[in-house]
C-alpha positions in Angstrom: 0.0 0.0 0.0 1.5 3.4 -1.0 1.3 6.5 1.2 -1.6 8.0 -0.8 -3.7 4.9 -0.2 -2.8 4.7 3.4 -3.8 8.4 3.9 -7.2 7.8 2.3 -7.8 4.7 4.4 -6.9 6.6 7.6 -9.1 9.5 6.7 -12.0 7.2 6.0 -11.4 5.4 9.4 -11.5 8.7 11.3 -14.6 9.9 9.4 -16.4 6.6 10.1 -15.4 6.7 13.8 -16.7 10.3 14.2 -20.0 9.4 12.4 -20.5 6.6 14.9 -20.1 9.2 17.7 -22.9 11.4 16.3 -20.8 13.7 14.1 -21.5 14.7 10.5 -18.3 14.6 8.4 -17.0 16.0 5.2 -13.7 15.1 3.6 -11.5 16.8 1.1 -12.6 16.9 -2.5 -11.1 15.1 -5.5 -10.0 16.6 -8.8 -8.6 14.7 -11.8 -5.3 15.9 -13.0 -3.1 14.9 -16.0 0.3 13.9 -14.6 3.1 12.3 -16.5 0.9 11.3 -19.4 -2.0 9.8 -17.4 -5.1 10.9 -15.5 -4.7 10.8 -11.7 -7.2 11.7 -9.0 -5.7 14.4 -6.7 -7.3 15.0 -3.3 -7.3 18.6 -1.9 -7.6 19.4 1.8 -10.5 21.6 2.8 -9.1 25.2 3.3 -5.6 23.8 2.6 -5.2 22.0 5.9 -8.3 20.0 6.9 -8.7 16.4 5.9 -11.9 15.8 7.8 -14.4 18.5 9.0 -16.9 17.3 11.6 -20.0 19.0 12.8 -22.3 18.0 15.7 -25.6 19.6 16.8 -24.9 22.6 14.6 -22.7 24.1 17.4 -19.7 21.9 17.8 -17.1 21.4 15.1 -13.7 19.7 14.6 -11.1 20.5 12.0 -8.9 17.4 11.7 -5.6 16.8 9.9 -4.9 13.0 9.6 -1.3 11.8 9.1 0.5 8.4 9.0 3.9 9.9 9.9 6.0 13.1 10.2 3.8 15.0 12.6 5.9 18.1 13.2 5.1 19.8 9.8 1.4 18.7 10.0 1.1 20.1 13.5 2.3 23.5 12.3 0.0 23.3 9.4 -3.2 22.6 11.3 -2.5 24.7 14.4 -1.5 27.8 12.4 -4.7 27.6 10.4 -7.1 26.5 13.1 -6.5 27.1 16.8 -8.9 24.4 17.9 -7.7 22.0 15.2 -6.7 18.4 15.9 -4.0 16.2 14.4 -4.8 12.5 14.3 -1.6 10.5 14.0 -1.9 7.0 12.8 0.1 4.6 15.0 -1.1 1.1 13.8 -4.2 -0.6 12.5 -7.0 1.5 13.7 -5.2 3.2 16.5 -4.6 7.0 16.4 -2.9 9.5 18.8 -4.9 12.8 18.9 -2.9 15.9 19.3 -4.5 19.2 20.3 -2.8 22.6 20.7 -3.4 22.5 24.5 -3.1 19.4 26.7 -1.6 16.0 26.4 -2.2 13.7 23.4 -4.8 10.9 23.8 -4.8 7.5 22.1 -8.0 6.1 20.6 -8.7 2.8 18.9 -11.3 3.7 16.3 -12.0 0.2 15.1 -12.8 -1.1 18.6 -14.9 1.9 19.6 -16.8 2.3 16.2 -18.3 -1.2 16.5 
């Protein structure tokens, strides 16, 4: 599995988990581009830094950046754009570490809790 496929899989897991917790989710959009002689789907982040945008009860929202590695650059990206943003770092099959600007990271197993 390449990095692009792993990223899409992680984003889908996070979105599915949040939906099971009562959130409505929206992920980045796809656009087709012509790269090196062939058509390829390219996914764009919402507002340039959000992989998953979640809304609950019309009053709560989460701006989430999902990563499968190299968290330092992603933390800067999400926290500079959104003060209340979250970085979900993929650790292993279905397990994520959630980083917020304030406080300690928490670990959540999205596969176990979504069922």
